[in-house]
N, C-alpha and C positions, 0 to 999 in steps of 0.2 A: 337596609343600607344606613350606615352610621354617617352623621354629619362630619364634614372636615372643617367647616367654618360656620358662621352665623347666618349665612345666606340661605335662601329657600332651595328645596330640591330642584334639580334641573327640569324635571317634568312640569313643575309649576311655572318655572321661568319661561319655558317654551309655550305653555298655554297662555300665559299672561301677555306675551309679546307676539303670539301667533306666528311662531317660527317653524312652520312646516319645512322640512328639508327639501331643497331644490336639486333635482337631478342635473340640471344645466350647470350647476356650480360644483358638482361632484360631492354633494353634502350627504353624510351619514353621521348622525349625532350619537355620541357615546354618552349615555345618561348616568351610568353608575359611577358615582364620585369615588368609590373605593377603587375602581379600575383606573380612573384618570389619575388618582394619587399614586397608584402603583406604577403607572407609566412615567409619571414625573420622577419617581425615585430611581428609575432606570437611567436618568440623566446624571445621577451622582449628586454630590454635595453642591448645592446651588447658592449657598449663602453668600459667596463672594463673587457671584457671576451675574451678568446680564443674560437674559434668555430671549431669543427671537422665536416667536410662535407664528405660524402661518395658518390662516383659516380657523380661528378659534371658535367660530359659530356662537353658541350660547355660553361658552366659557367653561366647559367642564375641565379640560386640561389646564386652562388658565388658572382656575382655582386650585388645582392640584399643585401646579408649579409655585404659586404664591404661598400655599399652605406648607409646602416643603421648604420654604425659606428663600426662594429666589430673590436676589438683591433688587432686580427689576425685571419686568416682563414687557417686551414690546410686541404687541399683538397687531398683525396686519390682517384686516378683514375686508373683503370685497362686498359682502352683503350688507347693505345699509340697515336692513331690518334687525341685525344683531347688535348694532352699536349701542342702543339703550341698555340692553342686558349687560354688555361689557362695561358700560359706564357705572352700573350698579356695583359691579365687582371692584372697579377702580375706587369707588367711594368707601368700600369696606377695607381696602388696602391702600390707605393714603400714600401718594407719592411713589408707588411701586408698580403701577400698571399704566403704560402709555398705549393708546389705541390710535392706529393710523388706518383710515378707510381708503381702500384702493386695491389694485391688482398687484400681487406679490411679484409677478414677472416684470413689473414696470417700476417698482419702488426700490430705491437704494436705502436700506435700513441703517447703514453704518454711522450716519450722522446722529442717530438717536441711541447709539449703543456705546458702551465703554468696555474694553477688555478686562478680564477674560470673558469671552462670549460663547455661549452654547446655543444650539438650535434644538427645539423640541416641538413636535407638531404631529397632529393627526392630519396628514396632508390631504387636501382635496384630490380625489383619484385622478382628475383630468389634468393636473399640472405636477403631480408628485415626482415623476421620473425626470421631467425637464428641470425642475428645481434641483434635484439631486445632482444631475450632470453639471449644472452650473456651479454648484458648491464644490464639486470635485475637480473642476477644470478652470480655476482662476488663473490670471496671468502670472501671478507670483505665488510661491509656496514657501512657508506654511500659510494657510488661509486665515481668514478673520475668525474662524470658529475653532474651538477646541474639540468639540464633539457634536454629533448629530444623533438625536433620538427621534426616529421617524416611524410613523405607521404607514404601511403600504398594503395593497392586496398581497396575499400570501405568495402568489406566483412571482410578483416583482421582488419581494423580500428574498425569495429563494434564488433569483437571478443575481442578486447583489453578493450573496455569500457562496455562490456555486464554485465547484472545483472542476479542473480539467477532466474531460471524459463524460461529463453529465450533459443532458440536453439543456439544462438551464444555464450552462456556462456560455458566456458571450461577452460582448463589449462592456456591459454594465459591471460584470464581475471584475474585469481588468481595470476599469477606471476606479472602482471602489478599493480594490485590494492593492493597487499600486501605491496609493498614497494614504491608506488608512487601515486600521484593524476593524473589520466588520463582523458582527455576529447577530443572530436573531435572539432576542431576549424575552419575548412574549408572543403568544399566539392568542387570537381572539376569534370566537365563532361569529357567524353572521348575526345570531340572536342577541349579541351584546349591543347592537346598534339600532337606532331608529331613523329611517326604516331599515330593516335588515338587508344588507347587500346580498347578491347572489353567491358571493365567494367569501372565504375566510380571510382574515387579516393577520398581520404580524408586525411587531415592532422590531426595528433594526437599530442597533447602536453602533455608530462609527466613530472611532477615535482617530484624530488626525496624527499622522506620523510627522516627526520633525523634518525628515527628508523622504523622498520617494523610496520605496523598498529596493529598487534596482535603478541604476542610472540609465536615463534615456531622454531623448528630446521629446517633450510632451506632444508637439504637433506631429512629429513623425510617428510616434507610438500610436496616437489616435488614428492617423491615416492608415497605418498597417492593420490595426485591429479592425477598423471599419471595413476595409476591403476584404480581409480574411473572413469575417463573419457575415458579410453581405452575400457571400457565396460559400457558405459553410460546408456544403456538400462536395465542393470541388477540392482537389488537391491544392496545396499551397502554391506549387509551381504554376498552376493555371490561374488561381484566384489573385495572385500578386504579380503576374507577369508584366503588367504595365508599370510597375515600380522601378524596374531595372532590366536592361537587356540580358544581363547575366544573372537573373534572379536565382537560378538553381545553385550557382556557385555561392551566392550571398547566403542562401538558406543553409548550405553546408557549413559555411564559415561561422554561422550563428549557432551551430550545433543541432540543426534541424534536418529532417529527411524531407526532400522535395515532395514526396508522396503523402506526407502528413496532411491531415485536415485541421482546420482551426480549433475545433473542440478538443483536440489532443495536445495542444501546445500550452505549456505552462506560462505564467506571467513572466518568469525569469527569461524564458526563451524568446518571448515576444519583445522584451526589452533588449535582449542581445541582438535580435534582428534589426530593431530600430537603430541601434548604435552602428551596426555594420552598414546599413543603408545611408547613414550620415557620414561615413568615412570616405 
């Protein structure tokens, strides 16, 4: 493993700071600095960007982002044991790394960041999906971020990019693809991590669209999609019957067949149905 900076290997950092990964925090550390640098490169040219990183742990990806030229990295870390290791990185990259200790679900990072902003993170498994949904459903669009480069369990990554007709297709695919371009850019085996998780992982890159792909009221679209996929084995006329007394007519008006099931319906048709229900 070649060095990407003058700092010691991550295995030594973990040993010196006694940073055993904690399952309760969803931690799985990625120690290969070549891999973390490769993930950082998936975020694109960072030289004119501030980068938000969630759950940096001992700082492997943090170092990759800084080595790749990020203007600034804001690292949110809940585990106080990791702060000294991150402070060592901050000293090696003066003025370019800010560390906030706390829960990413409770901290508003925007006061610490200047546009353009990108998000890059090996997300803790236990909060990854919730954070993604928050970033995809802000009150206003476009969002604060230009792109998200995020590592998930492979199964979650496949749900984000899934197409109609597949078992992975569901609410997460609709939310992601309505407002962004989403693609899997890397796959990582369990053995790349310490400790190795039981599943493979993948990095997803999402680029924010200036406007949603199809017009629709966000709240209505979210309601329709949630109801449809909560009962995905039911026909739409049954799963959505509480939305309108004439739901079959509304489905037909939106270009749908009342006997369709949710996994057969494209994003465009879901948006059409949301518009019909708002009319």
